[in-house]
C-alpha positions, -999 to +999 in steps of 0.1 A: +637+117+772+670+127+784+686+121+751+660+143+733+665+172+757+705+168+756+701+168+717+680+199+716+705+217+741+734+208+718+716+220+687+706+253+704+741+259+719+757+279+689+727+302+691+732+308+728+769+312+723+765+341+699+767+374+718+756+406+702+783+432+697+790+455+726+771+487+726+791+512+705+813+485+690+821+490+652+803+462+632+813+476+598+843+496+586+836+532+574+843+519+538+815+494+541+791+519+555+800+544+527+795+517+500+759+511+513+749+548+512+734+564+481+763+582+464+739+604+443+735+641+449+702+650+467+690+664+434+699+631+415+683+610+442+650+630+440+651+626+402+656+588+408+627+588+432+604+607+409+611+586+379+602+554+401+570+571+415+559+581+380+556+545+371+526+543+394+493+563+393+493+596+410+475+596+444+487+560+455+512+551+480+539+545+455+533+580+439+516+602+465+504+636+457+533+659+469+522+689+490+535+711+519+520+703+551+483+699+561+477+733+545+489+719+511+466+688+515+436+711+521+444+735+493+449+706+469+417+689+480+399+724+475+410+723+440+402+687+432+370+680+413+353+649+399+358+640+363+326+659+354+338+690+373+315+685+402+325+689+439+338+656+454+329+644+490+360+644+512+360+619+541+384+612+569+422+613+567+442+583+580+478+573+579+488+552+550+523+540+557+556+549+540+552+564+506+573+564+474+595+592+485+604+576+518+581+598+540+550+589+561+519+594+540+482+601+547+452+593+527+419+608+523+388+588+515+368+607+488+339+599+465+324+611+433+289+603+426+288+576+454+320+559+440+346+558+467+383+565+462+414+572+482+439+599+474+473+594+492+495+627+502+530+632+511+529+664+530+567+666+535+573+681+501+574+718+507+593+728+476+569+709+452+536+720+437+515+693+422+497+705+391+484+672+380+451+653+392+449+616+399+431+595+371+394+602+373+397+636+387+405+672+375+420+703+392+402+735+393+425+767+389 
């Protein structure tokens, strides 16, 4: 039993010997930090994010509907219609994680003719106005 315990302690010793760096201590050089950052301009970075998001269906976590704030969500939902032009039922909103643009996103449960769906929104896109509707829906003008 002593041999097993001693062996376990010897195996674990290197892990105990490693100390985290002191608070405020430099763990990378400035050049290493800069190399890890996205060197693209904000406009180019957004273009890259849009390109990646557009590979996914609109209204999903990977490609959320971009709006400005809760008011933007409500305005968009007010214009959203079922494929046949009828009014959809709008259910509760819930958090849905991190979306394709790096922001926290929310989702609304909706239904058309009793068929449930979920529409994901990124409400941190003040400067963008979405003019498209997710698949299976239309937008009223």
